[in-house]
C-alpha positions, 0 to 999 in steps of 0.5 A: 150627276156632278157635285161641286163642293166648297173647300170647307166641305159645304155643298156648292152645286149639284149638276145633273146631265141628262143623256138626250138630245133635248129636255122636257121642262118638267125634268128641270123641276124634279118630280114628287110622285107623292104630291097630289096633282091639281086639275087635268094632266095639262096643268103643269104650271099649277103643279109647280112649287113646294109640296106640289108634283114639280117642286123644283130642284135640289138646292144648295146654300152657301155664303147666303146664296141659294143655288138651285141645281144645274140641269142640262143635257148631252146626247151621250150623258157625259160632260163636255167643255161647253157644259162645264163652262156653263156650270162655272158661268152659272156659279159666277152668276150667283156671285158666291165668290168675291173676286174683287180681292184678287183671289179667284175660285179654285176648281180641282179637276181630273185630266179628262179630255173635255177639261182641255176644250178651248171654250172652257180654257178661255172661260177660266183664263178670262180676266172677267171670269178667272178660275184657278184650275188644277187638272190632274190625270185622267180617270182619277189615277194617282200618278 
């Protein structure tokens, strides 16, 4: 699980990475074991929405935008360049940050290797999807 936080301390995005080759659709919805199940065990769609067994997901609200959590998978359960790029793209799609002023979102990361993935570097440096990123040292060191 990764938490993205705005500079003012407000939550921006909750990202969950499942350690698996493929995900089941119900994992994206979350699960409330106390909600009453409707119909037989195959009635997935009837059991989605608020107050139902599959209520959806943790949601953040920032600058009037509703941002559902980002659910993804990697075989190891670890973040990689493709996933972090997808997370930034997901935030960009929500238009939380107004980049028309020439000010771009800032992202502070550790120096773990996937932060140097070519796909991620291209995304954060593209004029259409610019992010100001500061990469620190690996493993949270304070050197």
